[in-house]
HTML snippet that shows the backbone in 3Dmol.js (N, CA, C, O; Angstrom):
<script src="https://3Dmol.org/build/3Dmol-min.js"></script>
<div id="view" style="width:600px;height:400px;position:relative"></div>
<script>
const pdb = `
ATOM      1  N   UNK A   1      -6.636  -1.283 -16.637  1.00  0.00           N
ATOM      2  CA  UNK A   1      -6.036  -1.373 -15.331  1.00  0.00           C
ATOM      3  C   UNK A   1      -4.533  -1.231 -15.498  1.00  0.00           C
ATOM      4  O   UNK A   1      -3.952  -1.690 -16.482  1.00  0.00           O
ATOM      5  N   UNK A   2      -3.915  -0.586 -14.515  1.00  0.00           N
ATOM      6  CA  UNK A   2      -2.467  -0.419 -14.511  1.00  0.00           C
ATOM      7  C   UNK A   2      -1.970  -0.431 -13.073  1.00  0.00           C
ATOM      8  O   UNK A   2      -2.720  -0.132 -12.143  1.00  0.00           O
ATOM      9  N   UNK A   3      -0.725  -0.773 -12.902  1.00  0.00           N
ATOM     10  CA  UNK A   3      -0.060  -0.704 -11.602  1.00  0.00           C
ATOM     11  C   UNK A   3       1.036   0.344 -11.716  1.00  0.00           C
ATOM     12  O   UNK A   3       1.778   0.376 -12.697  1.00  0.00           O
ATOM     13  N   UNK A   4       1.133   1.202 -10.701  1.00  0.00           N
ATOM     14  CA  UNK A   4       2.134   2.269 -10.705  1.00  0.00           C
ATOM     15  C   UNK A   4       2.957   2.157  -9.431  1.00  0.00           C
ATOM     16  O   UNK A   4       2.415   1.970  -8.342  1.00  0.00           O
ATOM     17  N   UNK A   5       4.265   2.274  -9.578  1.00  0.00           N
ATOM     18  CA  UNK A   5       5.128   2.318  -8.399  1.00  0.00           C
ATOM     19  C   UNK A   5       6.272   3.287  -8.671  1.00  0.00           C
ATOM     20  O   UNK A   5       6.513   3.684  -9.811  1.00  0.00           O
ATOM     21  N   UNK A   6       6.966   3.654  -7.609  1.00  0.00           N
ATOM     22  CA  UNK A   6       8.098   4.563  -7.761  1.00  0.00           C
ATOM     23  C   UNK A   6       9.375   3.820  -8.132  1.00  0.00           C
ATOM     24  O   UNK A   6      10.435   4.433  -8.261  1.00  0.00           O
ATOM     25  N   UNK A   7       9.281   2.522  -8.301  1.00  0.00           N
ATOM     26  CA  UNK A   7      10.430   1.747  -8.757  1.00  0.00           C
ATOM     27  C   UNK A   7      10.646   1.979 -10.252  1.00  0.00           C
ATOM     28  O   UNK A   7       9.750   2.442 -10.957  1.00  0.00           O
ATOM     29  N   UNK A   8      11.830   1.656 -10.712  1.00  0.00           N
ATOM     30  CA  UNK A   8      12.183   1.884 -12.112  1.00  0.00           C
ATOM     31  C   UNK A   8      11.549   0.848 -13.033  1.00  0.00           C
ATOM     32  O   UNK A   8      11.041  -0.184 -12.595  1.00  0.00           O
ATOM     33  N   UNK A   9      11.597   1.159 -14.310  1.00  0.00           N
ATOM     34  CA  UNK A   9      11.094   0.212 -15.310  1.00  0.00           C
ATOM     35  C   UNK A   9      11.924  -1.069 -15.298  1.00  0.00           C
ATOM     36  O   UNK A   9      11.433  -2.127 -15.693  1.00  0.00           O
ATOM     37  N   UNK A  10      13.172  -0.984 -14.851  1.00  0.00           N
ATOM     38  CA  UNK A  10      14.026  -2.168 -14.779  1.00  0.00           C
ATOM     39  C   UNK A  10      13.547  -3.114 -13.672  1.00  0.00           C
ATOM     40  O   UNK A  10      13.544  -4.332 -13.846  1.00  0.00           O
ATOM     41  N   UNK A  11      13.144  -2.544 -12.538  1.00  0.00           N
ATOM     42  CA  UNK A  11      12.569  -3.349 -11.462  1.00  0.00           C
ATOM     43  C   UNK A  11      11.271  -3.982 -11.919  1.00  0.00           C
ATOM     44  O   UNK A  11      11.020  -5.157 -11.647  1.00  0.00           O
ATOM     45  N   UNK A  12      10.441  -3.212 -12.612  1.00  0.00           N
ATOM     46  CA  UNK A  12       9.167  -3.731 -13.105  1.00  0.00           C
ATOM     47  C   UNK A  12       9.394  -4.904 -14.064  1.00  0.00           C
ATOM     48  O   UNK A  12       8.702  -5.920 -13.998  1.00  0.00           O
ATOM     49  N   UNK A  13      10.351  -4.748 -14.931  1.00  0.00           N
ATOM     50  CA  UNK A  13      10.647  -5.827 -15.884  1.00  0.00           C
ATOM     51  C   UNK A  13      11.064  -7.093 -15.134  1.00  0.00           C
ATOM     52  O   UNK A  13      10.622  -8.190 -15.473  1.00  0.00           O
ATOM     53  N   UNK A  14      11.912  -6.943 -14.119  1.00  0.00           N
ATOM     54  CA  UNK A  14      12.351  -8.106 -13.334  1.00  0.00           C
ATOM     55  C   UNK A  14      11.175  -8.762 -12.624  1.00  0.00           C
ATOM     56  O   UNK A  14      11.058  -9.988 -12.621  1.00  0.00           O
ATOM     57  N   UNK A  15      10.299  -7.954 -12.019  1.00  0.00           N
ATOM     58  CA  UNK A  15       9.115  -8.505 -11.336  1.00  0.00           C
ATOM     59  C   UNK A  15       8.221  -9.254 -12.309  1.00  0.00           C
ATOM     60  O   UNK A  15       7.701 -10.324 -11.992  1.00  0.00           O
ATOM     61  N   UNK A  16       8.044  -8.684 -13.500  1.00  0.00           N
ATOM     62  CA  UNK A  16       7.150  -9.281 -14.494  1.00  0.00           C
ATOM     63  C   UNK A  16       7.702 -10.609 -15.011  1.00  0.00           C
ATOM     64  O   UNK A  16       6.931 -11.478 -15.420  1.00  0.00           O
ATOM     65  N   UNK A  17       9.008 -10.774 -14.998  1.00  0.00           N
ATOM     66  CA  UNK A  17       9.625 -12.002 -15.482  1.00  0.00           C
ATOM     67  C   UNK A  17       9.694 -13.090 -14.418  1.00  0.00           C
ATOM     68  O   UNK A  17       9.772 -14.275 -14.743  1.00  0.00           O
ATOM     69  N   UNK A  18       9.666 -12.695 -13.153  1.00  0.00           N
ATOM     70  CA  UNK A  18       9.814 -13.657 -12.052  1.00  0.00           C
ATOM     71  C   UNK A  18       8.468 -14.292 -11.712  1.00  0.00           C
ATOM     72  O   UNK A  18       7.440 -13.616 -11.684  1.00  0.00           O
ATOM     73  N   UNK A  19       8.489 -15.593 -11.456  1.00  0.00           N
ATOM     74  CA  UNK A  19       7.263 -16.323 -11.110  1.00  0.00           C
ATOM     75  C   UNK A  19       6.666 -15.798  -9.805  1.00  0.00           C
ATOM     76  O   UNK A  19       7.389 -15.345  -8.918  1.00  0.00           O
ATOM     77  N   UNK A  20       5.353 -15.864  -9.700  1.00  0.00           N
ATOM     78  CA  UNK A  20       4.671 -15.433  -8.470  1.00  0.00           C
ATOM     79  C   UNK A  20       5.121 -16.240  -7.266  1.00  0.00           C
ATOM     80  O   UNK A  20       5.208 -15.709  -6.159  1.00  0.00           O
ATOM     81  N   UNK A  21       5.403 -17.502  -7.468  1.00  0.00           N
ATOM     82  CA  UNK A  21       5.843 -18.356  -6.363  1.00  0.00           C
ATOM     83  C   UNK A  21       7.197 -17.914  -5.809  1.00  0.00           C
ATOM     84  O   UNK A  21       7.576 -18.293  -4.701  1.00  0.00           O
ATOM     85  N   UNK A  22       7.923 -17.110  -6.589  1.00  0.00           N
ATOM     86  CA  UNK A  22       9.232 -16.604  -6.168  1.00  0.00           C
ATOM     87  C   UNK A  22       9.168 -15.116  -5.802  1.00  0.00           C
ATOM     88  O   UNK A  22      10.199 -14.456  -5.671  1.00  0.00           O
ATOM     89  N   UNK A  23       7.935 -14.593  -5.637  1.00  0.00           N
ATOM     90  CA  UNK A  23       7.780 -13.196  -5.241  1.00  0.00           C
ATOM     91  C   UNK A  23       7.595 -12.225  -6.381  1.00  0.00           C
ATOM     92  O   UNK A  23       7.539 -11.014  -6.164  1.00  0.00           O
ATOM     93  N   UNK A  24       7.501 -12.733  -7.588  1.00  0.00           N
ATOM     94  CA  UNK A  24       7.333 -11.876  -8.756  1.00  0.00           C
ATOM     95  C   UNK A  24       5.877 -11.680  -9.134  1.00  0.00           C
ATOM     96  O   UNK A  24       4.973 -12.054  -8.387  1.00  0.00           O
ATOM     97  N   UNK A  25       5.660 -11.094 -10.292  1.00  0.00           N
ATOM     98  CA  UNK A  25       4.309 -10.820 -10.792  1.00  0.00           C
ATOM     99  C   UNK A  25       3.972 -11.646 -12.022  1.00  0.00           C
ATOM    100  O   UNK A  25       2.847 -11.575 -12.515  1.00  0.00           O
ATOM    101  N   UNK A  26       4.889 -12.404 -12.514  1.00  0.00           N
ATOM    102  CA  UNK A  26       4.709 -13.084 -13.794  1.00  0.00           C
ATOM    103  C   UNK A  26       4.545 -14.571 -13.638  1.00  0.00           C
ATOM    104  O   UNK A  26       4.304 -15.086 -12.546  1.00  0.00           O
ATOM    105  N   UNK A  27       4.680 -15.236 -14.733  1.00  0.00           N
ATOM    106  CA  UNK A  27       5.132 -14.721 -16.028  1.00  0.00           C
ATOM    107  C   UNK A  27       4.004 -14.246 -16.944  1.00  0.00           C
ATOM    108  O   UNK A  27       4.273 -13.795 -18.057  1.00  0.00           O
ATOM    109  N   UNK A  28       2.760 -14.336 -16.505  1.00  0.00           N
ATOM    110  CA  UNK A  28       1.633 -13.992 -17.381  1.00  0.00           C
ATOM    111  C   UNK A  28       0.932 -12.709 -16.946  1.00  0.00           C
ATOM    112  O   UNK A  28      -0.297 -12.645 -16.956  1.00  0.00           O
ATOM    113  N   UNK A  29       1.683 -11.706 -16.571  1.00  0.00           N
ATOM    114  CA  UNK A  29       1.112 -10.440 -16.130  1.00  0.00           C
ATOM    115  C   UNK A  29       0.351  -9.796 -17.288  1.00  0.00           C
ATOM    116  O   UNK A  29       0.884  -9.660 -18.390  1.00  0.00           O
ATOM    117  N   UNK A  30      -0.896  -9.399 -17.032  1.00  0.00           N
ATOM    118  CA  UNK A  30      -1.716  -8.861 -18.119  1.00  0.00           C
ATOM    119  C   UNK A  30      -2.085  -7.388 -17.930  1.00  0.00           C
ATOM    120  O   UNK A  30      -2.982  -6.886 -18.606  1.00  0.00           O
ATOM    121  N   UNK A  31      -1.404  -6.696 -17.020  1.00  0.00           N
ATOM    122  CA  UNK A  31      -1.643  -5.265 -16.847  1.00  0.00           C
ATOM    123  C   UNK A  31      -0.325  -4.511 -17.034  1.00  0.00           C
ATOM    124  O   UNK A  31       0.760  -5.082 -16.923  1.00  0.00           O
ATOM    125  N   UNK A  32      -0.450  -3.235 -17.317  1.00  0.00           N
ATOM    126  CA  UNK A  32       0.739  -2.402 -17.498  1.00  0.00           C
ATOM    127  C   UNK A  32       1.330  -2.018 -16.147  1.00  0.00           C
ATOM    128  O   UNK A  32       0.606  -1.797 -15.177  1.00  0.00           O
ATOM    129  N   UNK A  33       2.655  -1.943 -16.101  1.00  0.00           N
ATOM    130  CA  UNK A  33       3.361  -1.446 -14.934  1.00  0.00           C
ATOM    131  C   UNK A  33       3.965  -0.094 -15.311  1.00  0.00           C
ATOM    132  O   UNK A  33       4.720   0.003 -16.278  1.00  0.00           O
ATOM    133  N   UNK A  34       3.635   0.936 -14.555  1.00  0.00           N
ATOM    134  CA  UNK A  34       4.101   2.283 -14.850  1.00  0.00           C
ATOM    135  C   UNK A  34       5.058   2.754 -13.766  1.00  0.00           C
ATOM    136  O   UNK A  34       4.811   2.534 -12.580  1.00  0.00           O
ATOM    137  N   UNK A  35       6.146   3.399 -14.164  1.00  0.00           N
ATOM    138  CA  UNK A  35       7.155   3.884 -13.223  1.00  0.00           C
ATOM    139  C   UNK A  35       6.893   5.360 -12.897  1.00  0.00           C
ATOM    140  O   UNK A  35       6.866   6.205 -13.793  1.00  0.00           O
ATOM    141  N   UNK A  36       6.703   5.656 -11.632  1.00  0.00           N
ATOM    142  CA  UNK A  36       6.478   7.022 -11.136  1.00  0.00           C
ATOM    143  C   UNK A  36       7.757   7.496 -10.449  1.00  0.00           C
ATOM    144  O   UNK A  36       7.750   7.764  -9.247  1.00  0.00           O
ATOM    145  N   UNK A  37       8.837   7.598 -11.190  1.00  0.00           N
ATOM    146  CA  UNK A  37      10.151   7.887 -10.615  1.00  0.00           C
ATOM    147  C   UNK A  37      10.225   9.263  -9.950  1.00  0.00           C
ATOM    148  O   UNK A  37      10.973   9.437  -8.988  1.00  0.00           O
ATOM    149  N   UNK A  38       9.467  10.235 -10.442  1.00  0.00           N
ATOM    150  CA  UNK A  38       9.495  11.565  -9.816  1.00  0.00           C
ATOM    151  C   UNK A  38       8.446  11.714  -8.713  1.00  0.00           C
ATOM    152  O   UNK A  38       8.311  12.786  -8.124  1.00  0.00           O
ATOM    153  N   UNK A  39       7.712  10.650  -8.435  1.00  0.00           N
ATOM    154  CA  UNK A  39       6.702  10.570  -7.375  1.00  0.00           C
ATOM    155  C   UNK A  39       5.541  11.550  -7.555  1.00  0.00           C
ATOM    156  O   UNK A  39       4.843  11.862  -6.591  1.00  0.00           O
ATOM    157  N   UNK A  40       5.333  12.027  -8.758  1.00  0.00           N
ATOM    158  CA  UNK A  40       4.245  12.964  -9.031  1.00  0.00           C
ATOM    159  C   UNK A  40       2.877  12.333  -8.796  1.00  0.00           C
ATOM    160  O   UNK A  40       2.011  12.937  -8.164  1.00  0.00           O
ATOM    161  N   UNK A  41       2.685  11.127  -9.303  1.00  0.00           N
ATOM    162  CA  UNK A  41       1.401  10.447  -9.133  1.00  0.00           C
ATOM    163  C   UNK A  41       1.160  10.152  -7.660  1.00  0.00           C
ATOM    164  O   UNK A  41       0.058  10.365  -7.156  1.00  0.00           O
ATOM    165  N   UNK A  42       2.180   9.664  -6.971  1.00  0.00           N
ATOM    166  CA  UNK A  42       2.054   9.377  -5.536  1.00  0.00           C
ATOM    167  C   UNK A  42       1.657  10.637  -4.773  1.00  0.00           C
ATOM    168  O   UNK A  42       0.814  10.580  -3.878  1.00  0.00           O
ATOM    169  N   UNK A  43       2.250  11.758  -5.118  1.00  0.00           N
ATOM    170  CA  UNK A  43       1.933  13.022  -4.460  1.00  0.00           C
ATOM    171  C   UNK A  43       0.490  13.444  -4.749  1.00  0.00           C
ATOM    172  O   UNK A  43      -0.243  13.831  -3.839  1.00  0.00           O
ATOM    173  N   UNK A  44       0.093  13.366  -6.008  1.00  0.00           N
ATOM    174  CA  UNK A  44      -1.253  13.795  -6.400  1.00  0.00           C
ATOM    175  C   UNK A  44      -2.344  12.945  -5.765  1.00  0.00           C
ATOM    176  O   UNK A  44      -3.448  13.436  -5.529  1.00  0.00           O
ATOM    177  N   UNK A  45      -2.054  11.680  -5.484  1.00  0.00           N
ATOM    178  CA  UNK A  45      -3.059  10.805  -4.899  1.00  0.00           C
ATOM    179  C   UNK A  45      -2.891  10.607  -3.400  1.00  0.00           C
ATOM    180  O   UNK A  45      -3.511   9.720  -2.813  1.00  0.00           O
ATOM    181  N   UNK A  46      -2.057  11.430  -2.783  1.00  0.00           N
ATOM    182  CA  UNK A  46      -1.991  11.476  -1.329  1.00  0.00           C
ATOM    183  C   UNK A  46      -1.328  10.307  -0.642  1.00  0.00           C
ATOM    184  O   UNK A  46      -1.643  10.020   0.513  1.00  0.00           O
ATOM    185  N   UNK A  47      -0.419   9.619  -1.314  1.00  0.00           N
ATOM    186  CA  UNK A  47       0.251   8.499  -0.651  1.00  0.00           C
ATOM    187  C   UNK A  47       1.769   8.708  -0.609  1.00  0.00           C
ATOM    188  O   UNK A  47       2.546   7.762  -0.745  1.00  0.00           O
ATOM    189  N   UNK A  48       2.169   9.969  -0.417  1.00  0.00           N
ATOM    190  CA  UNK A  48       3.575  10.315  -0.340  1.00  0.00           C
ATOM    191  C   UNK A  48       3.810  11.264   0.831  1.00  0.00           C
ATOM    192  O   UNK A  48       3.098  12.253   1.003  1.00  0.00           O
ATOM    193  N   UNK A  49       4.816  10.945   1.626  1.00  0.00           N
ATOM    194  CA  UNK A  49       5.292  11.900   2.623  1.00  0.00           C
ATOM    195  C   UNK A  49       6.493  12.583   1.959  1.00  0.00           C
ATOM    196  O   UNK A  49       7.596  12.037   1.934  1.00  0.00           O
ATOM    197  N   UNK A  50       6.261  13.782   1.426  1.00  0.00           N
ATOM    198  CA  UNK A  50       7.244  14.444   0.573  1.00  0.00           C
ATOM    199  C   UNK A  50       8.583  14.695   1.251  1.00  0.00           C
ATOM    200  O   UNK A  50       9.628  14.443   0.651  1.00  0.00           O
ATOM    201  N   UNK A  51       8.577  15.185   2.488  1.00  0.00           N
ATOM    202  CA  UNK A  51       9.838  15.538   3.125  1.00  0.00           C
ATOM    203  C   UNK A  51      10.707  14.321   3.434  1.00  0.00           C
ATOM    204  O   UNK A  51      11.905  14.463   3.682  1.00  0.00           O
ATOM    205  N   UNK A  52      10.115  13.134   3.421  1.00  0.00           N
ATOM    206  CA  UNK A  52      10.866  11.908   3.675  1.00  0.00           C
ATOM    207  C   UNK A  52      11.048  11.063   2.409  1.00  0.00           C
ATOM    208  O   UNK A  52      11.838  10.119   2.403  1.00  0.00           O
ATOM    209  N   UNK A  53      10.321  11.398   1.338  1.00  0.00           N
ATOM    210  CA  UNK A  53      10.404  10.621   0.107  1.00  0.00           C
ATOM    211  C   UNK A  53       9.853   9.219   0.244  1.00  0.00           C
ATOM    212  O   UNK A  53      10.293   8.301  -0.447  1.00  0.00           O
ATOM    213  N   UNK A  54       8.874   9.051   1.151  1.00  0.00           N
ATOM    214  CA  UNK A  54       8.289   7.738   1.427  1.00  0.00           C
ATOM    215  C   UNK A  54       6.911   7.652   0.783  1.00  0.00           C
ATOM    216  O   UNK A  54       6.089   8.556   0.931  1.00  0.00           O
ATOM    217  N   UNK A  55       6.667   6.562   0.070  1.00  0.00           N
ATOM    218  CA  UNK A  55       5.345   6.315  -0.489  1.00  0.00           C
ATOM    219  C   UNK A  55       4.712   5.134   0.232  1.00  0.00           C
ATOM    220  O   UNK A  55       5.402   4.262   0.760  1.00  0.00           O
ATOM    221  N   UNK A  56       3.387   5.126   0.241  1.00  0.00           N
ATOM    222  CA  UNK A  56       2.624   4.053   0.855  1.00  0.00           C
ATOM    223  C   UNK A  56       1.884   3.269  -0.211  1.00  0.00           C
ATOM    224  O   UNK A  56       1.503   3.809  -1.249  1.00  0.00           O
ATOM    225  N   UNK A  57       1.687   1.992   0.058  1.00  0.00           N
ATOM    226  CA  UNK A  57       0.907   1.155  -0.846  1.00  0.00           C
ATOM    227  C   UNK A  57      -0.523   1.661  -0.842  1.00  0.00           C
ATOM    228  O   UNK A  57      -1.089   1.916   0.220  1.00  0.00           O
ATOM    229  N   UNK A  58      -1.101   1.805  -2.004  1.00  0.00           N
ATOM    230  CA  UNK A  58      -2.457   2.320  -2.119  1.00  0.00           C
ATOM    231  C   UNK A  58      -3.147   1.675  -3.316  1.00  0.00           C
ATOM    232  O   UNK A  58      -2.492   1.208  -4.248  1.00  0.00           O
ATOM    233  N   UNK A  59      -4.465   1.655  -3.276  1.00  0.00           N
ATOM    234  CA  UNK A  59      -5.272   1.151  -4.390  1.00  0.00           C
ATOM    235  C   UNK A  59      -6.321   2.193  -4.723  1.00  0.00           C
ATOM    236  O   UNK A  59      -6.967   2.744  -3.832  1.00  0.00           O
ATOM    237  N   UNK A  60      -6.488   2.457  -5.997  1.00  0.00           N
ATOM    238  CA  UNK A  60      -7.481   3.430  -6.454  1.00  0.00           C
ATOM    239  C   UNK A  60      -8.238   2.862  -7.639  1.00  0.00           C
ATOM    240  O   UNK A  60      -7.678   2.146  -8.469  1.00  0.00           O
ATOM    241  N   UNK A  61      -9.500   3.187  -7.704  1.00  0.00           N
ATOM    242  CA  UNK A  61     -10.309   2.856  -8.872  1.00  0.00           C
ATOM    243  C   UNK A  61     -10.763   4.182  -9.467  1.00  0.00           C
ATOM    244  O   UNK A  61     -11.446   4.974  -8.818  1.00  0.00           O
ATOM    245  N   UNK A  62     -10.367   4.402 -10.713  1.00  0.00           N
ATOM    246  CA  UNK A  62     -10.687   5.640 -11.414  1.00  0.00           C
ATOM    247  C   UNK A  62     -11.496   5.263 -12.640  1.00  0.00           C
ATOM    248  O   UNK A  62     -11.081   4.416 -13.430  1.00  0.00           O
ATOM    249  N   UNK A  63     -12.658   5.896 -12.799  1.00  0.00           N
ATOM    250  CA  UNK A  63     -13.520   5.534 -13.925  1.00  0.00           C
ATOM    251  C   UNK A  63     -12.982   6.125 -15.231  1.00  0.00           C
ATOM    252  O   UNK A  63     -12.057   6.936 -15.206  1.00  0.00           O
ATOM    253  N   UNK A  64     -13.557   5.725 -16.372  1.00  0.00           N
ATOM    254  CA  UNK A  64     -13.074   6.198 -17.672  1.00  0.00           C
ATOM    255  C   UNK A  64     -13.113   7.724 -17.831  1.00  0.00           C
ATOM    256  O   UNK A  64     -12.417   8.266 -18.689  1.00  0.00           O
ATOM    257  N   UNK A  65     -13.910   8.419 -17.022  1.00  0.00           N
ATOM    258  CA  UNK A  65     -13.966   9.873 -17.087  1.00  0.00           C
ATOM    259  C   UNK A  65     -12.924  10.536 -16.186  1.00  0.00           C
ATOM    260  O   UNK A  65     -12.844  11.763 -16.122  1.00  0.00           O
ATOM    261  N   UNK A  66     -12.123   9.720 -15.488  1.00  0.00           N
ATOM    262  CA  UNK A  66     -11.081  10.254 -14.630  1.00  0.00           C
ATOM    263  C   UNK A  66     -11.541  10.575 -13.224  1.00  0.00           C
ATOM    264  O   UNK A  66     -10.822  11.237 -12.475  1.00  0.00           O
ATOM    265  N   UNK A  67     -12.743  10.112 -12.845  1.00  0.00           N
ATOM    266  CA  UNK A  67     -13.277  10.367 -11.514  1.00  0.00           C
ATOM    267  C   UNK A  67     -12.824   9.258 -10.562  1.00  0.00           C
ATOM    268  O   UNK A  67     -13.009   8.073 -10.838  1.00  0.00           O
ATOM    269  N   UNK A  68     -12.225   9.666  -9.429  1.00  0.00           N
ATOM    270  CA  UNK A  68     -11.811   8.704  -8.419  1.00  0.00           C
ATOM    271  C   UNK A  68     -13.053   8.116  -7.765  1.00  0.00           C
ATOM    272  O   UNK A  68     -13.827   8.845  -7.144  1.00  0.00           O
ATOM    273  N   UNK A  69     -13.252   6.821  -7.895  1.00  0.00           N
ATOM    274  CA  UNK A  69     -14.430   6.142  -7.347  1.00  0.00           C
ATOM    275  C   UNK A  69     -14.130   5.406  -6.045  1.00  0.00           C
ATOM    276  O   UNK A  69     -15.035   5.170  -5.245  1.00  0.00           O
ATOM    277  N   UNK A  70     -12.865   5.042  -5.825  1.00  0.00           N
ATOM    278  CA  UNK A  70     -12.485   4.306  -4.632  1.00  0.00           C
ATOM    279  C   UNK A  70     -11.015   4.564  -4.349  1.00  0.00           C
ATOM    280  O   UNK A  70     -10.206   4.644  -5.273  1.00  0.00           O
ATOM    281  N   UNK A  71     -10.670   4.693  -3.084  1.00  0.00           N
ATOM    282  CA  UNK A  71      -9.279   4.836  -2.702  1.00  0.00           C
ATOM    283  C   UNK A  71      -9.040   4.153  -1.371  1.00  0.00           C
ATOM    284  O   UNK A  71      -9.846   4.280  -0.449  1.00  0.00           O
ATOM    285  N   UNK A  72      -7.939   3.429  -1.268  1.00  0.00           N
ATOM    286  CA  UNK A  72      -7.577   2.756  -0.026  1.00  0.00           C
ATOM    287  C   UNK A  72      -6.080   2.912   0.181  1.00  0.00           C
ATOM    288  O   UNK A  72      -5.278   2.444  -0.626  1.00  0.00           O
ATOM    289  N   UNK A  73      -5.714   3.577   1.271  1.00  0.00           N
ATOM    290  CA  UNK A  73      -4.314   3.809   1.586  1.00  0.00           C
ATOM    291  C   UNK A  73      -4.176   4.178   3.050  1.00  0.00           C
ATOM    292  O   UNK A  73      -5.071   4.813   3.607  1.00  0.00           O
ATOM    293  N   UNK A  74      -3.081   3.797   3.689  1.00  0.00           N
ATOM    294  CA  UNK A  74      -2.865   4.244   5.066  1.00  0.00           C
ATOM    295  C   UNK A  74      -2.514   5.728   5.139  1.00  0.00           C
ATOM    296  O   UNK A  74      -2.381   6.283   6.229  1.00  0.00           O
ATOM    297  N   UNK A  75      -2.363   6.372   3.973  1.00  0.00           N
ATOM    298  CA  UNK A  75      -1.909   7.752   3.969  1.00  0.00           C
ATOM    299  C   UNK A  75      -2.654   8.563   2.922  1.00  0.00           C
ATOM    300  O   UNK A  75      -2.017   9.218   2.098  1.00  0.00           O
ATOM    301  N   UNK A  76      -3.962   8.542   2.926  1.00  0.00           N
ATOM    302  CA  UNK A  76      -4.706   9.344   1.957  1.00  0.00           C
ATOM    303  C   UNK A  76      -4.606  10.817   2.306  1.00  0.00           C
ATOM    304  O   UNK A  76      -4.803  11.207   3.457  1.00  0.00           O
ATOM    305  N   UNK A  77      -4.300  11.629   1.314  1.00  0.00           N
ATOM    306  CA  UNK A  77      -4.292  13.086   1.411  1.00  0.00           C
ATOM    307  C   UNK A  77      -3.354  13.619   2.497  1.00  0.00           C
ATOM    308  O   UNK A  77      -3.665  14.598   3.175  1.00  0.00           O
ATOM    309  N   UNK A  78      -2.202  12.960   2.651  1.00  0.00           N
ATOM    310  CA  UNK A  78      -1.180  13.472   3.545  1.00  0.00           C
ATOM    311  C   UNK A  78      -1.462  13.316   5.034  1.00  0.00           C
ATOM    312  O   UNK A  78      -0.834  13.989   5.851  1.00  0.00           O
ATOM    313  N   UNK A  79      -2.395  12.440   5.401  1.00  0.00           N
ATOM    314  CA  UNK A  79      -2.750  12.281   6.815  1.00  0.00           C
ATOM    315  C   UNK A  79      -1.619  11.614   7.578  1.00  0.00           C
ATOM    316  O   UNK A  79      -1.304  12.042   8.688  1.00  0.00           O
ATOM    317  N   UNK A  80      -0.996  10.582   7.023  1.00  0.00           N
ATOM    318  CA  UNK A  80       0.075   9.885   7.747  1.00  0.00           C
ATOM    319  C   UNK A  80       1.281  10.800   7.873  1.00  0.00           C
ATOM    320  O   UNK A  80       1.502  11.678   7.040  1.00  0.00           O
ATOM    321  N   UNK A  81       2.027  10.590   8.885  1.00  0.00           N
ATOM    322  CA  UNK A  81       3.209  11.395   9.114  1.00  0.00           C
ATOM    323  C   UNK A  81       2.917  12.627   9.936  1.00  0.00           C
ATOM    324  O   UNK A  81       3.835  13.364  10.295  1.00  0.00           O
ATOM    325  N   UNK A  82       1.649  12.865  10.244  1.00  0.00           N
ATOM    326  CA  UNK A  82       1.260  14.018  11.057  1.00  0.00           C
ATOM    327  C   UNK A  82       1.504  13.784  12.532  1.00  0.00           C
ATOM    328  O   UNK A  82       1.451  14.726  13.322  1.00  0.00           O
ATOM    329  N   UNK A  83       1.774  12.534  12.925  1.00  0.00           N
ATOM    330  CA  UNK A  83       1.904  12.218  14.344  1.00  0.00           C
ATOM    331  C   UNK A  83       3.255  11.952  14.714  1.00  0.00           C
ATOM    332  O   UNK A  83       3.532  11.669  15.880  1.00  0.00           O
TER     333      UNK A  83
END
`;
const viewer = $3Dmol.createViewer("view");
viewer.addModel(pdb, "pdb");
viewer.setStyle({}, {cartoon: {color: "spectrum"}});
viewer.zoomTo();
viewer.render();
</script>
């Protein structure tokens, strides 16, 4: 399992060090945090409005073979922003 965001590795480090009671993810975070600074992953998984540079919170479950088994986002496949 991993968490990916468009925030920098520096933001991730700060979140991982901050207690959950203070809005952080730590101090015992047991998953990797990955930085998608160029928004490539967000674009590929349909949770980015490219012309605005806005990403949406999304959850995906991908099996060991790389098959998307579940996806939840307010903006799957570029639907949001059409209105």
